[in-house]
C-alpha positions, 0 to 999 in steps of 0.5 A: 544533459541526458534527461531532456525531452527535446524533439519528443513531439506528441502527435496523437491523443494517446501519446499525449495521455500516456503514463510516462510521456518522457522517453527516458522515464519509459526506458528507466521503467523497462530497465527497472522491471527487467532487473526486478523480474529477472536479476533479483530472483537470480542473485538475491538471498532468501534472507533478503526476500523474506525480511525485506522484499516480500514485506515491502511489496505487500506493504506497498500494495496496502499503502497504495490502497490507503493513499487512494482514500487519504491522499487522493480523496482526502478522507482520513483513516487510521484503521486500515489494518482492519480491512487487511484483517478482513481480507486475510480472514475472508481468504482463509475461510474461502480457501478452507471451505471452498478448496476448489477455488483458484488462489487468484479467485480467492484474492479477488473475492477477499478484496470484494468482501473487504470492499463491502466492509469498507463501504459500511465503515465509510458511510459516516464520511457522508456526514463527518470529516477530519478528526471525527472521521478518523475516530470513526475509522478507528472504531473499525479497527477495534471492532474487527479486532474484537470480532476475529478474536471472539467469533470462533467461526472465522478461525475455524474454532481454533483453540489458540485463535491462530490460523494456518492457511493452506499453501498457495497454489496457482495452476498446479504451481505451489509457491514455497520458495522465497524467490517464487513468492517474490515474483508472484507478489511483484506481478500482483503489485505491478498489476494493481499499480497500473489499475490505481494509476488509471483510476486516478487519471479517470473521471473517478479519480478527478472526482476524488481529488475534487472532494479532497480539495473542496467538497462544497465546490465539488458538490456545486459543480455536480459531483455526488459526495455519496458516490465519490466518497463511498467508491473511494472507501470501496476501492481502498478497502479492496486494495488493502483487503488483497494486501491483507490476504497476501500478508497472511498467506504469503508472508506470515504463513500463520497468524492471529488477530493481533497480527493486524493491530493498530500499530500496522494501521499507523505504519500504513499512515506513516508510509504515505506521510513520509512517502507522499500523500497523493502520489503512487510513487510515494507509496513505494518510497514510504514502504521501502523506508518503513521496512528498511529502517528497522533492519538498518538500525539493527545492522549499521551500528554493529558494522560501525562497531557500536552495537546497540540492544534490540530495545534501544533499536526499537525506541530509536525506530519510534523516535526517527518515525516521529521526527521524520513525520514532523519534518515532512509535515513542516518542510515538505508535506508531499514527502519523498515523492516530491523531493524525487520530482524536484530532482527530476525537474533540476535534471531537466533544466540543468545546467540552466538556472530557469 
């Protein structure tokens, strides 16, 4: 009986249009943010930060970027790790060649460079869609893999092809401790989540969803496909480019072109399918699932007294991914986010049947 909205009247347009219209949701969100920003840095070990929380935050940001394109605009992409690579290498070269720039400025500029590349590879979406567009975005993946492996300027002529960026510094504060990296990434993710939420509620987001539902009807009512599709590619690539820069600078520390391969693109797609396409909350669920599953497969059998080899755990990981994707596409196409929404509706109605 706690999850009720009886007596919560909306007396203004601002109260009617707020992101969390139910008071209990706002209280829960404030509590979650307080725990995430205050309690977690105090009580969580460095191992959990490095192996679980930091990858989760960055992959959630990348999944949000992909979901804006695939889930909200309906433009399929299986090459978004290429845009992550563009953001990472752009940030590396900016920090290397213009060391006076603040890291936040480097992040934004890297995102804009990734957005420009996203627009370039989004041009085919104006004439093709579906499987053909997926193949076109796959070309971006292969092209970027070749570019960063063959053009030595991007890696500062490194003989091995790997790069080591300078340490992340913000206004004299060097991010070297795992807890500091976590707090910084959490702040970035919260800001970008708010930006994405406001975008999908604005006229641009409505144009994206109209193109997703029926592009011919959207064009008839005055929505320009060129503007809608290319802005979706640009915003999506911007988010993913920033995530790629954070993945390289904060999580990896040093990387080579294979760090942003096709497997990462497919994992991003798995995140939004399992979490829920067209849902920002689903990006959090999908990223948490993708990051936690390998750790669970490595730890839980040992706890149960049934140790399994690393190769077996890797095979089980792929099998579970495939089975869950088929399951959600058949049973619940909207993913874990839809199951969460159904649970909330049940709480709002309980104990009444209707």
